[in-house]
Backbone as numpy.savetxt, mean C-alpha at the origin, in Angstrom:
# Nx Ny Nz CAx CAy CAz Cx Cy Cz
-18.08 2.20 13.89 -18.02 3.74 13.87 -16.51 3.94 13.28
-16.63 4.99 12.28 -15.36 5.42 11.57 -14.59 6.23 12.70
-13.38 6.13 12.70 -12.45 6.84 13.48 -11.61 7.69 12.68
-11.63 9.07 13.28 -10.74 9.99 12.77 -9.48 9.68 11.93
-8.88 9.02 12.77 -7.40 8.53 12.52 -7.36 7.68 11.18
-8.49 6.85 10.86 -8.64 6.00 9.66 -8.71 6.95 8.59
-9.54 8.03 8.71 -9.82 8.96 7.64 -8.72 9.73 7.32
-7.76 10.27 8.39 -6.58 10.88 8.29 -5.64 10.38 7.37
-5.48 8.83 7.81 -4.45 8.01 7.17 -4.63 7.87 5.74
-6.03 7.62 5.31 -6.68 7.66 3.89 -6.23 8.71 3.17
-6.54 9.96 3.66 -6.02 11.20 3.25 -4.61 11.16 2.83
-3.88 10.94 4.01 -2.52 11.30 3.66 -1.97 10.27 3.02
-2.38 8.71 2.73 -2.06 8.03 1.96 -2.49 8.25 0.49
-3.54 8.99 0.30 -3.64 9.48 -1.04 -2.69 10.57 -1.64
-2.41 11.47 -0.80 -1.55 12.34 -0.89 -0.01 11.74 -1.30
0.12 10.76 -0.68 1.73 10.21 -0.76 1.33 9.32 -2.09
0.26 8.81 -2.51 0.03 8.14 -3.71 0.31 9.02 -4.77
-0.23 10.25 -4.83 -0.23 11.18 -5.75 1.46 11.54 -6.05
2.24 11.71 -5.04 3.49 12.08 -5.07 4.15 10.99 -5.59
3.92 9.72 -5.22 4.67 8.63 -5.90 4.10 8.27 -7.25
3.14 8.49 -7.45 2.80 8.60 -8.99 3.49 9.69 -9.98
3.79 10.91 -9.39 4.32 11.97 -9.82 5.79 11.61 -10.05
6.31 10.96 -9.15 7.99 10.72 -9.10 8.35 9.45 -9.77
7.72 8.90 -10.56 7.96 7.61 -11.19 9.08 7.58 -12.07
9.45 8.88 -12.48 10.84 8.96 -13.39 12.03 8.77 -12.44
12.04 9.04 -11.12 13.08 9.14 -10.07 12.91 7.73 -9.63
11.87 7.08 -9.58 11.76 5.68 -8.89 12.23 4.67 -9.86
12.41 5.01 -11.19 12.93 3.93 -12.33 14.41 3.57 -11.56
15.04 4.56 -11.04 16.46 4.10 -10.79 16.62 3.13 -9.53
15.34 2.85 -8.70 15.20 1.90 -7.60 15.06 0.61 -8.09
16.01 -0.35 -7.79 15.55 -1.66 -7.99 14.15 -2.17 -7.60
13.63 -2.84 -8.42 12.32 -3.54 -8.04 11.24 -2.38 -7.74
11.31 -1.26 -8.43 10.43 -0.06 -8.33 8.93 -0.37 -8.42
8.80 -1.45 -9.48 7.38 -1.82 -9.74 6.74 -2.55 -8.50
7.69 -3.47 -7.80 7.10 -4.24 -6.89 6.72 -3.21 -5.64
7.73 -2.13 -5.40 7.51 -1.18 -4.43 6.35 -0.47 -4.44
6.11 -0.01 -5.83 4.75 0.79 -6.08 3.54 0.03 -5.75
3.65 -1.16 -6.39 2.59 -2.18 -6.17 2.03 -2.54 -4.66
3.17 -2.44 -4.05 2.92 -2.98 -2.52 2.23 -1.74 -2.10
2.84 -0.42 -2.11 2.22 0.61 -1.66 0.63 0.92 -2.05
0.41 0.77 -3.25 -0.99 0.83 -3.80 -1.92 -0.28 -3.17
-1.42 -1.45 -2.88 -2.07 -2.46 -2.23 -2.33 -2.18 -0.97
-1.32 -1.49 -0.27 -1.41 -1.00 1.11 -2.68 0.16 1.25
-2.65 1.12 0.23 -3.67 1.94 0.15 -4.98 1.58 -0.06
-5.25 0.51 -0.61 -6.44 -0.15 -1.05 -6.99 -0.66 0.34
-6.04 -1.41 1.17 -6.30 -1.68 2.57 -6.93 -0.56 3.28
-6.09 0.53 3.22 -6.83 1.68 3.75 -8.22 2.41 3.45
-8.56 2.16 2.10 -9.68 2.36 1.54 -10.86 1.51 2.11
-10.58 0.26 2.02 -11.44 -0.78 2.51 -11.84 -0.57 4.17
-10.61 -0.03 4.81 -11.07 0.34 6.16 -11.95 1.22 6.43
-12.04 2.40 5.56 -13.15 3.50 5.70 -14.44 3.00 5.16
-14.33 2.04 3.87 -15.61 1.57 3.16 -16.33 0.58 4.19
-15.44 0.01 4.93 -16.13 -1.09 5.86 -17.43 -0.59 6.87
-16.89 0.61 7.03 -17.84 1.53 8.06 -19.24 1.75 7.30
-19.29 1.69 6.00 -20.52 2.36 5.27 -21.22 1.19 5.14
-20.75 0.07 4.40 -21.42 -0.94 3.84 -20.63 -2.47 3.71
-21.37 -3.48 3.84 -20.75 -4.96 4.01 -19.52 -4.79 4.95
-19.59 -4.73 6.15 -18.38 -4.88 7.27 -17.73 -5.89 7.10
-18.18 -7.26 6.95 -17.68 -8.24 6.99 -16.70 -8.35 5.91
-17.31 -8.21 4.66 -16.60 -8.39 3.37 -15.54 -7.50 3.19
-15.55 -5.93 3.67 -14.62 -5.21 3.38 -13.29 -5.28 4.76
-13.84 -5.90 5.55 -12.95 -6.07 6.76 -12.02 -7.23 6.44
-12.54 -8.26 5.54 -11.73 -9.39 5.06 -10.87 -8.93 3.99
-11.24 -7.93 3.17 -10.46 -7.50 1.91 -9.38 -6.54 2.50
-9.67 -5.86 3.67 -8.72 -4.97 4.27 -7.53 -5.81 4.66
-8.07 -6.77 5.35 -6.73 -7.61 5.88 -5.95 -8.54 4.81
-6.67 -8.88 3.77 -6.18 -9.59 2.86 -4.95 -8.68 2.14
-5.44 -7.41 1.85 -4.51 -6.25 1.24 -3.42 -6.16 2.03
-3.48 -6.11 3.59 -2.48 -5.87 4.24 -1.46 -7.11 4.25
-1.95 -8.28 4.01 -1.21 -9.45 3.97 -0.23 -9.31 2.66
-1.18 -9.05 1.71 -0.50 -9.02 0.20 0.72 -8.13 0.22
0.23 -6.85 0.75 1.34 -5.66 0.71 2.60 -6.07 1.49
2.39 -6.88 2.72 3.39 -7.22 3.36 4.31 -8.26 2.78
3.60 -9.11 1.86 4.51 -9.98 1.14 5.21 -9.40 -0.10
4.67 -8.45 -0.69 5.11 -7.75 -1.74 6.32 -6.96 -1.38
6.30 -6.09 -0.10 7.36 -5.38 0.67 8.48 -6.41 0.80
8.28 -7.59 1.65 9.20 -8.72 1.83 9.80 -9.16 0.61
9.13 -9.36 -0.70 9.65 -9.64 -1.69 10.83 -8.61 -2.11
10.20 -7.35 -2.27 11.35 -6.26 -2.72 12.41 -6.22 -1.81
12.10 -6.42 -0.52 13.29 -6.11 0.42 14.18 -7.41 0.09
13.94 -8.57 0.00 14.85 -9.57 -0.38 15.52 -9.30 -1.64
14.62 -8.80 -2.68 15.59 -8.66 -4.07 16.44 -7.49 -3.94
16.03 -6.43 -3.27 17.06 -5.48 -3.01 18.30 -5.85 -2.31
18.10 -6.63 -1.33 19.35 -7.14 -0.72 19.97 -8.11 -1.67
19.48 -8.87 -2.29 20.37 -9.60 -3.41 21.12 -8.93 -4.33
20.43 -7.60 -4.80 21.09 -6.93 -5.85 22.15 -6.27 -5.31
21.87 -5.67 -4.05 23.01 -4.69 -3.40 24.20 -5.66 -2.90
24.12 -6.87 -2.60 25.22 -7.70 -2.16 25.97 -8.32 -3.22
25.77 -8.18 -4.11 26.47 -9.03 -5.57 27.92 -8.53 -5.39
């Protein structure tokens, strides 16, 4: 059963994605901005999969959801390590 919090998280995530997409000019100054943006959109895909899993193919979309969370976490970790290396030079 779809929980309201999952739908609200998805809607807020889409709104944040729009803001992120519109502010790409300002994000270009951020080291590793492409990695940061990719990590966010992979996380957003996980939220989409969370909602879809309640509608069709629950096992498949549950797997995709958790795979997206893992990949997003790896991308954020890579971005953080890269940012630390750049700022501590």
